[in-house]
C-alpha positions as CSV (number, residue, x, y, z in Angstrom):
1,M,0.0,0.3,0.0
2,I,1.0,3.9,-0.8
3,A,0.2,6.8,0.1
4,M,1.7,9.7,-2.1
5,A,0.9,13.5,-2.2
6,T,2.4,16.4,-4.0
7,D,5.1,19.4,-3.1
8,A,5.2,22.6,-3.0
9,N,6.2,22.6,-7.0
10,N,3.7,19.6,-8.0
11,K,6.2,16.8,-7.9
12,I,5.6,14.0,-6.4
13,Y,6.1,13.5,-2.3
14,P,5.5,10.0,-0.9
15,L,4.1,10.0,2.7
16,A,4.1,6.4,3.7
17,F,4.2,2.8,2.3
18,A,3.0,-0.2,3.8
19,V,3.2,-4.2,3.0
20,V,0.2,-6.1,4.3
21,E,-1.5,-9.9,3.1
22,S,-3.9,-8.8,1.0
23,E,-6.0,-5.3,0.5
24,S,-9.2,-5.7,3.2
25,T,-11.0,-3.3,5.7
26,E,-8.9,-4.9,8.4
27,T,-5.7,-3.4,6.5
28,W,-6.8,-0.4,5.0
29,G,-8.3,0.6,8.2
30,W,-5.1,0.3,10.1
31,F,-2.8,1.9,7.0
32,L,-5.0,4.9,7.1
33,A,-5.1,5.3,10.5
34,C,-1.0,4.9,11.0
35,I,-1.4,7.9,8.0
36,R,-3.4,10.3,10.5
37,R,-1.1,9.4,14.0
38,Y,2.1,9.4,12.2
39,V,1.9,11.7,9.2
40,T,-0.9,14.0,9.9
41,G,-3.6,14.7,12.2
42,R,-4.6,18.3,10.2
43,R,-8.6,19.1,9.2
44,H,-9.4,19.0,6.0
45,L,-7.1,16.3,4.4
46,C,-7.9,15.4,1.1
47,I,-7.7,11.5,0.1
48,I,-8.0,10.5,-3.1
49,S,-8.8,7.1,-4.2
50,D,-10.6,4.5,-6.5
51,R,-14.1,3.0,-5.2
52,H,-12.3,0.0,-3.9
53,P,-14.7,-1.9,-1.3
54,G,-12.0,-1.9,1.7
55,I,-11.0,1.6,0.9
56,Q,-15.4,2.0,1.0
57,A,-16.1,0.3,3.9
58,I,-13.8,2.3,5.9
59,F,-14.6,5.3,4.8
60,R,-18.5,4.7,5.8
61,D,-17.3,3.5,9.1
62,T,-18.6,6.3,11.6
63,N,-16.6,5.3,14.5
64,R,-13.6,6.6,12.5
65,D,-13.8,10.5,13.3
66,F,-10.3,11.1,12.1
67,L,-11.8,9.7,8.1
68,Q,-15.0,11.7,8.5
69,P,-15.9,15.4,7.9
70,P,-14.1,18.4,8.8
71,M,-10.7,15.6,9.6
72,T,-11.0,13.9,6.2
73,E,-12.3,15.1,2.8
74,H,-13.0,11.3,0.4
75,H,-13.0,11.2,-3.2
76,Y,-12.6,9.7,-6.2
77,C,-9.8,9.7,-8.7
78,L,-11.6,10.8,-12.0
79,R,-10.0,8.3,-14.1
80,H,-10.8,5.0,-12.3
81,L,-14.9,6.2,-12.4
82,C,-14.2,6.9,-16.4
83,S,-13.3,3.8,-16.8
84,N,-15.8,1.9,-14.6
85,V,-18.4,4.1,-17.2
86,N,-16.4,2.9,-20.4
87,T,-16.4,-0.3,-19.3
88,R,-20.1,-0.7,-18.2
89,W,-21.3,0.9,-21.5
90,K,-19.1,0.8,-23.7
91,N,-18.9,4.1,-25.2
92,E,-15.9,7.0,-26.6
93,T,-18.7,9.6,-26.6
94,L,-19.9,9.1,-22.9
95,K,-16.3,8.5,-21.3
96,N,-15.3,11.3,-22.6
97,L,-18.0,13.8,-21.5
98,V,-18.3,12.1,-17.8
99,W,-14.7,13.9,-18.0
100,R,-15.5,16.7,-19.5
101,A,-18.2,17.5,-16.5
102,A,-16.1,16.6,-13.9
103,S,-13.4,18.6,-14.9
104,A,-15.3,21.7,-15.0
105,M,-15.0,24.5,-12.8
106,Q,-18.7,26.1,-12.6
107,E,-21.3,24.9,-12.0
108,R,-23.7,25.8,-15.2
109,K,-20.8,24.3,-17.0
110,F,-21.3,21.1,-15.4
111,N,-24.9,21.2,-15.9
112,A,-24.8,21.6,-19.5
113,T,-22.3,18.6,-20.1
114,F,-24.3,16.5,-17.5
115,N,-27.3,17.1,-19.6
116,L,-26.1,16.3,-22.3
117,I,-24.5,12.2,-21.0
118,E,-28.7,12.4,-19.7
119,N,-29.0,12.6,-23.6
120,V,-26.6,9.9,-24.4
121,N,-27.4,7.6,-21.8
122,R,-29.6,7.3,-19.6
123,D,-28.1,4.2,-17.7
124,A,-25.0,6.0,-17.6
125,Y,-27.0,10.0,-16.2
126,Q,-28.5,7.8,-13.2
127,Y,-25.2,6.0,-12.1
128,L,-23.5,9.1,-11.8
129,K,-26.3,10.7,-10.3
130,D,-26.1,8.2,-7.2
131,V,-22.8,9.3,-7.0
132,P,-22.0,12.5,-4.7
133,K,-21.3,15.2,-7.0
134,E,-18.5,16.4,-4.0
135,K,-16.7,13.1,-4.6
136,W,-16.1,13.4,-8.3
137,A,-16.8,17.0,-9.6
138,L,-14.9,19.7,-9.0
139,T,-17.2,22.1,-9.4
140,F,-18.5,21.1,-6.3
141,D,-14.8,20.4,-4.0
142,K,-14.8,23.5,-1.7
143,G,-10.9,23.5,-3.1
144,Y,-9.7,20.2,-1.2
145,R,-7.8,18.6,-3.9
146,Y,-6.4,21.6,-4.8
147,G,-6.8,20.8,-8.9
148,A,-5.5,16.7,-8.8
149,M,-8.1,14.7,-10.0
150,T,-6.6,11.3,-10.4
151,T,-4.4,8.3,-8.5
152,N,-1.8,9.1,-11.6
153,V,1.5,10.4,-9.0
154,S,1.3,7.0,-7.7
155,E,2.5,5.3,-10.9
156,C,5.7,6.9,-10.7
157,F,6.4,5.4,-7.6
158,N,5.3,1.8,-8.6
159,G,7.7,1.9,-11.4
160,V,10.7,3.3,-9.1
161,L,9.7,-0.1,-6.8
162,K,9.5,-2.3,-9.3
163,G,12.7,-4.3,-9.0
164,A,12.4,-4.3,-5.6
165,R,8.6,-6.3,-5.7
166,S,10.5,-9.7,-5.7
167,L,12.8,-9.3,-2.9
168,P,13.1,-10.5,0.6
169,I,11.0,-7.9,3.1
170,T,14.1,-7.0,4.2
171,A,16.1,-6.1,1.6
172,M,12.3,-4.8,-0.2
173,V,13.1,-1.7,3.0
174,K,16.3,-0.8,2.8
175,Y,16.3,-0.8,-1.0
176,T,12.7,1.5,-0.6
177,W,15.3,3.8,1.9
178,F,18.0,4.3,0.0
179,K,16.0,5.3,-2.8
180,L,13.9,7.5,-1.0
181,N,17.0,8.7,0.6
182,S,18.3,10.1,-2.2
183,Y,15.4,11.8,-3.9
184,F,15.0,13.4,-0.8
185,D,18.3,14.8,-0.4
186,D,18.2,15.7,-4.3
187,R,15.3,17.5,-3.8
188,R,16.7,19.4,-0.3
189,N,19.6,20.6,-2.3
190,K,17.5,21.9,-5.3
191,S,15.2,24.4,-2.8
192,I,18.1,25.3,-1.2
193,D,19.7,26.4,-4.4
194,K,16.3,28.5,-5.5
195,L,15.9,30.2,-1.4
196,N,19.6,31.2,-1.8
197,S,18.8,32.8,-5.9
198,G,15.7,34.9,-3.8
199,K,12.9,32.9,-5.7
200,K,10.2,33.2,-3.7
201,W,7.3,31.1,-5.2
202,C,7.8,27.7,-7.0
203,Q,7.8,27.1,-11.1
204,Y,4.8,25.3,-10.9
205,A,2.5,28.5,-9.7
206,L,4.6,31.1,-11.1
207,D,3.8,29.1,-15.1
208,I,0.2,29.7,-14.1
209,F,0.4,33.1,-12.8
210,M,2.2,34.5,-15.6
211,R,0.0,32.1,-18.6
212,N,-3.3,34.2,-16.2
213,K,-1.2,37.2,-16.4
214,A,-1.2,37.1,-20.5
215,K,-4.8,36.7,-20.7
216,A,-5.3,39.3,-18.3
217,E,-4.2,42.3,-20.3
218,H,-7.0,42.0,-22.5
219,H,-9.7,41.8,-20.0
220,R,-12.0,45.0,-18.9
221,V,-12.0,45.9,-14.9
222,T,-15.2,48.2,-13.2
223,R,-14.9,48.8,-10.2
224,L,-18.0,47.9,-7.5
225,S,-17.2,49.1,-4.4
226,A,-13.6,50.0,-3.4
227,Q,-14.3,49.4,0.5
228,Q,-15.5,45.6,0.1
229,Q,-12.6,45.4,-3.2
230,A,-15.3,44.1,-5.6
231,Y,-15.3,44.2,-8.9
232,Q,-16.9,43.1,-12.5
233,V,-14.0,42.1,-15.2
234,D,-15.8,41.3,-18.4
235,T,-13.5,39.3,-21.3
236,P,-13.1,39.9,-25.1
237,H,-14.8,37.4,-27.3
238,N,-11.8,34.8,-28.1
239,P,-12.9,31.7,-30.5
240,G,-9.8,30.4,-30.0
241,T,-10.3,29.2,-26.3
242,T,-13.0,26.6,-24.8
243,G,-15.7,28.6,-24.0
244,H,-15.3,31.3,-26.7
245,G,-14.8,34.5,-24.2
246,D,-16.9,37.5,-23.8
247,H,-18.2,36.3,-20.1
248,T,-18.4,38.5,-17.0
249,H,-16.7,37.4,-14.0
250,A,-17.4,38.9,-9.7
251,V,-14.4,39.5,-8.0
252,N,-13.8,40.1,-4.4
253,L,-10.4,40.3,-3.2
254,L,-11.7,41.6,0.6
255,Q,-13.4,37.5,0.0
256,R,-10.5,35.9,-2.2
257,T,-13.3,35.2,-4.5
258,C,-14.0,34.9,-8.4
259,T,-17.7,33.0,-9.9
260,C,-14.9,31.5,-12.6
261,Q,-13.7,29.3,-9.3
262,K,-9.8,29.5,-10.8
263,W,-9.0,31.1,-7.4
264,K,-10.5,29.0,-5.2
265,L,-9.8,25.5,-6.5
266,Y,-5.9,26.4,-7.0
267,K,-5.3,28.7,-4.9
268,I,-3.8,30.7,-7.7
269,P,-4.6,34.1,-8.9
270,C,-6.8,33.9,-11.9
271,S,-6.6,36.0,-14.9
272,H,-10.2,37.9,-14.0
273,V,-8.4,39.4,-10.3
274,I,-4.5,39.4,-12.1
275,A,-6.1,42.5,-14.3
276,V,-8.3,43.6,-11.1
277,C,-4.7,44.2,-9.3
278,I,-3.4,45.8,-13.0
279,R,-5.9,48.0,-13.1
280,Y,-6.0,49.2,-9.3
281,R,-1.8,48.1,-8.7
282,H,-2.2,45.9,-5.9
283,D,0.8,42.7,-6.0
284,A,-1.1,40.0,-7.5
285,E,1.6,37.4,-6.4
286,Q,-0.2,38.2,-2.5
287,Y,-2.4,36.1,-3.9
288,I,-0.5,33.1,-4.7
289,D,-2.1,30.5,-1.2
290,P,1.2,30.1,0.3
291,C,1.8,26.4,-0.3
292,Y,3.6,27.3,-3.4
293,S,6.3,29.1,-2.2
294,V,10.0,27.8,-2.0
295,D,10.2,27.6,1.5
296,A,7.4,25.8,1.6
297,L,9.2,23.6,-0.6
298,F,12.4,23.3,1.5
299,R,10.7,22.6,4.7
300,S,9.5,19.7,3.0
301,Y,12.7,18.3,2.4
302,A,14.4,20.1,4.8
303,P,14.7,16.9,7.7
304,V,17.6,14.9,6.9
305,F,17.7,11.1,7.0
306,P,19.5,9.2,10.1
307,A,22.2,6.4,9.3
308,L,20.8,3.1,9.7
309,K,22.3,1.1,13.0
310,D,24.7,-1.4,12.2
311,R,22.7,-5.1,13.0
312,L,25.9,-4.9,16.1
313,S,23.9,-2.9,17.8
314,W,20.0,-4.9,16.9
315,P,19.1,-5.1,20.3
316,D,18.7,-8.9,21.1
317,P,14.6,-10.4,21.0
318,D,13.3,-12.0,24.5
319,E,12.7,-14.6,23.1
320,T,13.0,-16.8,20.2
321,R,9.9,-18.7,17.7
322,K,10.2,-20.2,15.3
323,V,8.1,-19.1,12.6
324,L,6.0,-21.1,10.1
325,P,5.4,-20.1,6.5
326,N,1.6,-18.9,6.1
327,P,0.5,-21.5,2.9
328,R,-2.6,-19.0,2.0
329,L,0.8,-16.8,1.0
330,I,2.4,-19.6,-1.4
331,R,2.9,-17.9,-5.0
332,E,0.9,-18.4,-7.0
333,K,2.4,-21.0,-10.6
334,G,3.0,-18.7,-13.1
335,R,5.2,-15.6,-13.3
336,P,4.0,-12.7,-11.1
337,V,2.6,-9.5,-12.0
338,S,5.4,-6.7,-11.5
339,T,3.1,-4.3,-12.9
340,R,-0.3,-2.4,-13.1
341,I,-3.1,-4.0,-15.3
342,R,-3.5,-1.9,-18.0
343,N,-7.0,-0.8,-18.9
344,E,-8.5,1.0,-22.0
345,M,-8.1,4.3,-19.7
346,D,-4.2,4.0,-20.3
347,E,-4.7,4.1,-24.4
348,S,-3.0,7.3,-25.9
349,G,-2.1,8.6,-29.3
350,G,1.2,10.4,-27.6
351,R,4.5,9.6,-26.7
352,P,4.4,8.1,-23.4
353,R,5.9,10.4,-20.4
354,T,8.8,9.7,-19.0
355,T,8.1,9.8,-15.2
356,P,10.9,11.9,-12.8
357,W,10.9,8.6,-10.7
358,K,12.1,6.3,-13.7
359,E,15.8,5.1,-13.9
360,G,17.4,8.0,-15.6
361,G,14.8,10.0,-15.2
362,E,14.8,13.2,-13.4
363,R,15.3,12.0,-9.6
364,C,12.3,13.2,-7.7
365,N,11.1,14.2,-3.9
366,A,10.8,11.4,-1.1
367,G,10.2,11.2,2.5
368,C,11.2,9.0,5.0
369,V,11.0,4.7,6.2
370,T,10.3,4.0,9.5
371,K,10.1,0.9,10.9
372,R,6.0,0.9,10.8
373,G,6.3,1.8,7.2
374,I,5.4,5.1,7.6
375,T,6.9,8.3,6.3
376,E,7.3,10.4,10.3
377,E,9.3,13.3,11.1
378,H,10.4,14.3,7.5
379,A,6.6,14.6,6.9
380,L,6.0,16.3,10.2
381,S,7.6,18.7,9.9
382,G,8.4,19.4,6.3
383,T,4.4,20.2,6.0
384,R,3.3,21.9,2.5
385,Y,-0.4,23.2,2.6
386,R,-1.5,21.5,0.1
387,R,-3.2,18.5,1.6
388,V,-4.0,15.3,-1.0
389,V,-3.1,12.4,-0.5
390,V,-3.5,9.5,-3.2
391,L,-4.1,5.7,-1.7
392,Q,-2.3,2.9,-4.2
393,T,-1.6,-0.4,-3.6
394,R,2.6,-1.9,-4.7
395,Y,1.0,-4.9,-6.2
396,A,-1.5,-2.7,-8.1
397,K,-4.0,-4.8,-10.1
398,F,-6.5,-1.7,-8.6
399,E,-5.0,1.8,-8.5
400,L,-6.2,3.5,-5.6
């Protein structure tokens, strides 16, 4: 089992892993309880997973207060939802409409696409209607996802540990430890270089901010109230964009809202907010969420892994017992599965992207592994403000 997050630069940040006998309500409950106890106790922690029965049962258990709102916000992976729809009804158009509806950032756009789904397939429409909208639709998310819609980040971690899966437990954990330490050290050094160069914001947020700033130059701003900092922003007609432009949005700097919802969902000022700031000479960068700062990036990687103890210093057990292998865990005949089983959602016309976790690619960030299989101090003291956790099994026939 694996729990992943993203750092201030939207790069992969592994939080926890565990080796268990099987996926079940009991093992998922234990794993999530460990995350809550040893990694983070924050409120409104967003956990994204598929609808695996074991995970579903855990979040339905009202006795687990730490997994109920407002402590935890459970959301579904859009990729798996679309895959389920496509598996049931074998309709490419329907699958694309579900993706578009879930990715819509405004309720009117969601409703328009959802009505199209009803026209295409009423059974699929009813199936989606029975799923709580806040679980899968971005516009009803309230900003917990930070724009993360899938569990794809966990695939990178599965790839880098592919060679360790057939190793004995001790060797597997040591291999993981050395890999994570290497990535952790590399990201720490890069974050220090960014701090020393005087950079305030990570490149991920700056790229989005600059794209929005370029759009803002063509917007028209009308001030409604200087005291309430309320404004109206009109966008010009632009046939080259998805919505073709020619829209009106309301911006309130005091409440940090814009009716386009991009500011709330991504925590980065949209073009309408930036247009207001340009017109009335405000510093638009001050409205970028601190979770995207270089300082937050550095604090995520600041802790250093402790050296492993020599075997001679290990404590002697008080008693020794002969442990017999569980016959139910004997490896099945045939070649073991070492990668996730691909489905129709993996089909793409483009070239496969090399992930930063793969050998030969850019090295990525990591946390440290404790004896409990949980990243502890490093994830805690290096907290950034994005609270999204992605769950996945290591031996993944399911991508969680």
